[in-house]
C-alpha positions in Angstrom: 69.7 90.2 94.7 70.8 93.5 96.0 72.6 92.2 99.1 74.7 89.8 96.9 75.6 92.6 94.5 76.6 94.9 97.4 78.7 92.2 99.0 80.6 91.6 95.8 81.4 95.3 95.5 82.5 95.6 99.1 79.7 98.1 99.8 77.6 95.8 102.1 78.0 96.2 105.8 76.2 94.1 108.4 75.1 96.2 111.4 77.6 95.9 114.1 80.2 94.3 111.9 83.8 95.5 111.8 84.8 98.0 109.2 88.3 98.5 107.6 90.6 100.5 109.9 88.6 99.6 113.1 91.0 98.7 115.9 90.8 95.3 117.5 92.4 93.2 120.2 93.5 89.9 118.8 94.7 86.6 120.2 97.3 85.2 117.7 97.3 81.9 119.6 93.8 80.6 120.6 93.1 80.7 124.4 96.4 82.6 125.0 96.6 85.2 127.7 98.5 87.4 125.2 96.6 90.0 123.1 97.9 92.5 120.6 96.5 95.6 119.0 95.6 95.3 115.3 93.7 97.2 112.6 91.0 95.5 110.6 91.8 95.2 106.9 88.7 93.2 106.1 86.0 90.9 107.6 84.1 88.2 105.8 80.8 87.7 107.6 80.0 84.6 105.7 83.2 82.7 106.9 83.7 84.7 110.1 87.3 85.4 109.2 89.2 88.6 109.7 92.3 89.9 107.9 94.2 92.3 110.3 97.5 94.2 110.4 99.6 94.5 113.5 99.5 98.1 114.9 103.1 97.9 116.0 104.9 100.4 113.7 107.9 98.0 113.5 105.9 95.1 112.4 104.4 94.4 109.0 102.6 91.3 110.1 99.2 90.4 108.6 96.9 88.0 110.4 94.0 85.8 109.2 91.9 85.0 112.3 88.4 83.7 113.2 85.9 85.9 115.0 86.6 83.9 118.2 90.1 85.4 118.4 89.1 89.0 117.6 87.5 91.6 119.8 86.7 94.8 117.8 87.2 97.8 120.0 84.5 100.4 119.9 84.6 104.0 121.2 88.2 104.4 120.4 87.7 107.5 118.1 88.5 109.8 121.0 91.8 108.1 121.9 95.1 109.3 120.7 98.5 107.6 120.6 100.8 108.3 123.4 
């Protein structure tokens, strides 16, 4: 099946799903009031799990979080750091 082949090669994207390098707000602790900015490394739509890296330049943290703790930010292409 084409979909399965594309998924195994990493070329399959579900409409509206996060892509690598998309920015996201994440809750490291479920239901916490604290959110941090992270970059999507990968997203597995079958399991609903995200792999993300902390955007803080002094941090090398990698997170594995469920969709319920991730909000992918759209429309950030025009933003710049500052």
